[in-house]
Backbone bond lengths (Angstrom), bond angles and torsions (degrees), N, CA, C in turn:
res aa  C-N    CA-C-N  psi(-1)  N-CA   C-N-CA  omega(-1)  CA-C   N-CA-C  phi
1 X - - - 1.452 - - 1.523 109.28 -
2 X 1.309 116.15 132.42 1.462 119.72 -176.30 1.522 110.73 -85.86
3 X 1.278 115.45 147.95 1.461 119.74 177.42 1.525 109.16 -87.60
4 X 1.300 115.74 171.90 1.470 120.35 178.73 1.519 110.03 -63.52
5 X 1.311 117.58 -35.18 1.464 119.80 178.18 1.524 110.10 -61.58
6 X 1.315 117.54 -35.50 1.454 121.06 177.56 1.523 111.43 -67.58
7 X 1.325 117.53 -32.11 1.461 121.47 178.80 1.519 112.14 -74.00
8 X 1.314 117.45 -28.18 1.467 120.40 -177.98 1.520 112.12 -64.48
9 X 1.297 117.21 -26.73 1.453 120.19 -178.46 1.514 112.99 -73.54
10 X 1.285 118.78 -20.84 1.464 121.40 -178.86 1.520 109.82 -79.79
11 X 1.322 114.96 135.88 1.465 119.15 -177.71 1.517 112.70 -68.80
12 X 1.311 117.73 -37.30 1.446 120.86 -174.68 1.524 113.58 -71.08
13 X 1.324 118.09 -20.02 1.458 120.51 -175.70 1.530 113.18 -111.84
14 X 1.303 118.08 14.03 1.464 119.06 -179.92 1.523 111.66 -65.30
15 X 1.328 116.72 -30.36 1.463 119.58 179.30 1.523 111.38 -67.00
16 X 1.347 116.53 -25.17 1.453 120.98 -177.89 1.521 112.68 -77.17
17 X 1.333 115.99 -29.54 1.472 119.63 -174.46 1.517 112.76 -113.09
18 X 1.318 118.33 11.05 1.462 120.39 -176.15 1.529 111.78 -71.14
19 X 1.303 114.84 150.93 1.470 121.36 172.85 1.522 110.58 -119.39
20 X 1.333 116.16 5.98 1.464 120.97 179.47 1.529 109.27 -74.27
21 X 1.325 116.23 123.32 1.464 119.87 -174.76 1.525 112.26 -66.74
22 X 1.323 118.04 -29.57 1.470 119.65 178.25 1.528 110.82 -69.66
23 X 1.313 117.12 -40.93 1.461 120.93 178.30 1.522 110.34 -66.48
24 X 1.322 116.72 -41.75 1.463 120.84 178.06 1.518 110.07 -62.52
25 X 1.313 118.10 -42.29 1.461 121.88 177.91 1.512 112.22 -62.56
26 X 1.328 116.17 -42.55 1.462 120.34 177.59 1.525 110.90 -63.27
27 X 1.319 116.64 -44.17 1.465 120.52 178.17 1.526 110.82 -62.09
28 X 1.324 116.74 -39.27 1.465 120.93 178.35 1.527 110.50 -62.80
29 X 1.341 116.76 -44.07 1.464 119.80 179.87 1.529 111.75 -65.10
30 X 1.310 117.03 -42.08 1.464 120.56 178.86 1.528 110.36 -63.15
31 X 1.327 116.23 -45.39 1.462 120.43 179.52 1.528 110.74 -62.58
32 X 1.315 117.03 -42.57 1.465 120.90 178.62 1.521 111.19 -61.31
33 X 1.321 116.63 -42.74 1.462 120.62 -179.96 1.528 110.73 -64.55
34 X 1.320 116.90 -42.90 1.470 120.69 179.38 1.530 110.12 -61.80
35 X 1.327 118.14 -46.00 1.458 120.38 179.35 1.528 111.55 -66.64
36 X 1.319 117.27 -32.01 1.464 120.71 176.23 1.528 110.09 -63.80
37 X 1.321 117.05 -44.81 1.465 121.30 179.52 1.531 109.98 -63.52
38 X 1.334 117.10 -43.61 1.459 120.82 179.72 1.525 110.60 -62.94
39 X 1.327 117.21 -44.87 1.463 119.79 -178.36 1.526 111.14 -68.27
40 X 1.317 117.51 -34.64 1.468 120.40 177.59 1.528 110.37 -63.01
41 X 1.314 117.14 -43.71 1.467 121.09 178.32 1.527 110.06 -63.11
42 X 1.321 116.24 -39.06 1.460 120.00 179.46 1.523 110.81 -65.01
43 X 1.316 117.24 -42.87 1.469 120.60 178.63 1.522 111.23 -64.42
44 X 1.322 116.66 -37.61 1.468 119.25 178.95 1.527 110.92 -65.16
45 X 1.343 117.01 -39.90 1.460 119.82 176.07 1.521 110.40 -64.08
46 X 1.327 117.37 -38.58 1.458 121.36 179.72 1.533 110.63 -64.60
47 X 1.312 116.76 -41.59 1.467 120.80 179.24 1.530 110.39 -64.38
48 X 1.345 116.81 -44.16 1.469 119.46 178.58 1.518 111.44 -61.73
49 X 1.320 117.27 -41.90 1.464 120.73 179.38 1.534 110.46 -65.65
50 X 1.328 117.01 -38.24 1.457 120.36 176.87 1.517 112.14 -61.96
51 X 1.319 116.36 -39.71 1.465 120.06 177.85 1.528 110.89 -65.86
52 X 1.343 116.39 -40.00 1.466 119.51 177.55 1.528 110.89 -63.33
53 X 1.323 116.45 -44.20 1.462 120.34 -179.92 1.522 111.40 -64.79
54 X 1.320 116.92 -36.89 1.465 119.98 178.32 1.523 110.49 -63.81
55 X 1.325 117.22 -42.37 1.472 120.67 178.78 1.532 110.00 -63.17
56 X 1.333 117.11 -42.96 1.466 120.26 177.94 1.530 110.85 -62.71
57 X 1.324 116.31 -42.74 1.466 120.46 179.87 1.518 110.92 -62.11
58 X 1.331 117.02 -45.20 1.462 119.93 -179.12 1.524 111.31 -62.83
59 X 1.328 117.06 -38.91 1.467 120.36 177.90 1.526 110.76 -64.20
60 X 1.316 116.49 -47.75 1.468 119.70 179.71 1.523 111.24 -63.98
61 X 1.316 117.42 -39.60 1.460 120.62 179.84 1.528 110.31 -64.19
62 X 1.333 117.04 -41.34 1.461 120.74 179.39 1.532 110.56 -62.73
63 X 1.331 117.23 -42.56 1.466 120.45 178.12 1.526 111.19 -64.97
64 X 1.317 116.54 -42.46 1.460 120.42 178.81 1.521 111.03 -62.50
65 X 1.316 116.47 -41.53 1.459 120.60 179.41 1.523 111.27 -64.61
66 X 1.325 116.88 -40.36 1.464 120.14 178.42 1.526 111.00 -65.45
67 X 1.343 116.33 -42.34 1.467 119.36 178.17 1.522 111.35 -63.54
68 X 1.316 116.66 -43.14 1.458 121.17 -179.87 1.531 110.36 -63.04
69 X 1.313 116.96 -43.49 1.457 120.64 178.12 1.526 110.62 -62.18
70 X 1.331 117.14 -40.03 1.464 120.99 177.48 1.517 111.75 -61.28
71 X 1.344 116.47 -45.24 1.476 119.82 179.49 1.528 111.22 -65.38
72 X 1.322 117.40 -38.90 1.472 120.14 178.44 1.524 110.30 -64.38
73 X 1.333 117.40 -44.60 1.465 120.20 178.68 1.524 111.38 -63.88
74 X 1.341 116.84 -39.77 1.452 120.25 177.02 1.531 110.97 -62.89
75 X 1.324 116.63 -42.68 1.472 120.70 177.67 1.510 111.97 -62.66
76 X 1.331 116.59 -42.12 1.470 120.04 177.83 1.535 111.09 -64.68
77 X 1.333 115.97 -40.32 1.470 118.96 178.68 1.522 110.79 -64.80
78 X 1.332 117.26 -41.80 1.467 120.04 177.86 1.528 111.54 -65.22
79 X 1.328 117.41 -40.65 1.467 120.43 178.49 1.533 110.10 -64.90
80 X 1.322 117.42 -42.96 1.460 121.05 178.80 1.532 110.71 -63.86
81 X 1.332 116.34 -41.01 1.464 120.08 177.36 1.517 111.93 -63.90
82 X 1.336 116.71 -39.70 1.465 120.65 178.15 1.519 110.67 -63.89
83 X 1.314 116.57 -41.57 1.478 120.19 179.14 1.531 109.76 -65.88
84 X 1.314 118.84 -41.21 1.463 121.06 178.60 1.533 111.90 -63.17
85 X 1.326 115.95 -40.95 1.470 120.15 178.84 1.523 109.52 -65.72
86 X 1.335 116.77 -42.38 1.458 120.55 -178.79 1.535 110.51 -65.87
87 X 1.318 117.71 -39.56 1.462 120.69 179.44 1.522 112.03 -70.05
88 X 1.320 116.67 -37.69 1.461 118.67 -178.02 1.534 111.28 -74.83
89 X 1.334 117.62 -26.48 1.471 120.84 178.79 1.526 110.48 -80.19
90 X 1.290 117.14 -27.95 1.462 119.70 -171.39 1.446 115.17 -98.01
């Protein structure tokens, strides 16, 4: 197993073992920018999905409202018919 001192000699891993505050700051800024880009893409996907769900909701709500209105009109027609039958019989 290699020690950290052994890792410092490798060029590709110097960023991992550095103690230079300027290098650490640069790495922090790069990492922050990368996470910002990733989170922005995630938020954009969330917004698109929200718009899709809103369209689906509005469609379902419109159908439900039409069905409810149909049942109410049918109930009113049946009640009116019952009253007409009762009046004509009596």
